[in-house]
C-alpha positions, 0 to 999 in steps of 0.5 A: 217825916213820912216813912219813905223819907225816913227809909231814904235818910237811914239808907243815906246815913248807913254809908260814910258821907261827907256832909255839909250843914247850912243855916240861912244868912244872918243865922239866929239861935234856931238856925245855929242851934239846929246846925250845931246839934245836927253836927254833933249828932252826925259825928256821934253816928261816925259821919264826917260833917261840917257846919258852913254858915253863909256869914257871921252871927251874933256874939250871944250865940258863940258860946254854944257847944261846937261853935268853934267848928263853924266855917264862915263862907264869907271869911273862909271862902276857898275852904267853904267852897271846897267843902261844899263841892266835896260834900255828898250830902247837904242839910239845909236847916231853918230855911226852904229856898236857896235864895236865903243863903246870900252869896253861897247860893251860886255854889249850892246850885252847882254842887252834885250833893243830895239835899235834905231840908229840915224847916218850919217856914211856909212855902218850901221850894222843891230842891231837896231829895228829902224835904221835912217841912212842917209849919206847925212846928215851934222851931227847926230845933224841935224838928231836928229832935224829931228827926233824930227820934225818927231815926231811932237814935235819941240815945245819941243825944249828948249834953252838948246836942241837948244844949244846942237844941234847947237854945234854938227852941227857946229863942224861936219860941220867945222863951216858950210864949209863942202860939207854936209852942205846943205841949209836945214842945214842952215834952221835948224840952223836958227830955233835953233838960234830962239829957243835960241842957242847963236851962238857967245857964242857957237863958243867961248866956243868950239874954243876960250878956248885954253890953252897955252900948246895946242897952243905950241903943235899945233906949234910942229904939224905944224913943223912936217908937211910933204908935198908931192905935187906930191900926193897932200897930207900932213901929220902930226906926233905927238909922245907920247913924244911930247904929254907928253912934252906939257901936252896933254889933250884929245881933244887937237889935235882936228882940227890939221889934217885940217891944211894940207887942207889949203895948196894950191893944197893939197886935202888929209891930215892926222895926225898920233898920237902915243898912247902908252897906247893903243899901237896904232897910231891913224889916222885922215884923211881928203880930199876935192873933190871926194877922199874918205878917208872912203875907204882909211881908211877901206881898209888900216887902220881898220877904216872908216867914211865919204867920206871926213872925216874918222879915222883909226888906226895902231898897228905898230910903228910910223916909220913903220906906216909912211913907210907903208902909203908912200908905199900905197900912191904910188898906189893912185897917179893917183886917187889924180891927176885926 
């Protein structure tokens, strides 16, 4: 954050505000961790704050401190709309374009509140009074820690705030293995542990609470994997029928896409998941090295994200989507084999 923005935020927070904190639709660990941590911090500062999530999120995140305070825009719509309309300040965390909040977009575009964006994705939109955007950051949770530090308030970080920040950093860095994990990231994490974050328990809550049906679904996903060594690519498909057969719950496919990258020689991995309710194929893309899945998703599948992790979608059926993907992939052969 630049000095001018820090001064602006300090001025805003020096007065009583009604603050709404918003993650993106289908929020992940970084989105919920950053929102819940900021919520806890703002309460410590004496502010009135609410976390309003666009929709539901996985069960493996619902143990997090302050989770019970989250308002679901889809399920509690009248209350959520009222709080957004009454808000004087709205923080948007872990996304940088209002199209990323689903049905909430119309409401957000109509409110009069000042927006403050904290995000680490590429190509931010220009809707916020204060934009703290840094694509080199490991996670929005690391940025929220920095935000608190810029305000000179790190002593306000409680065990609960530290726990939520640690959770988001851990999940968005693939347990600290992605390229964006810097020495500063590790120093921040060390400080969070010193402030009470229990790293082993956080890891257990996120990764070691699987249901049998989720592990069976993983088995189906791995059996469906297609490996294309000439393109150094692997992809997984999951149909709605397969999801239903194993009692799919939101978040059950989290991390499945990464298995492709564990194969020797593979640098590009994808998973295509059918969602009949929305009429789309949801696509998650991962890579190692310099191959940009952000550009790939933006150019071909109405998506985007980071260089090595992105999302997209297709409104074609599964067979047509895979056929189109294979045609597109042929044009990237030299880029995938530098």
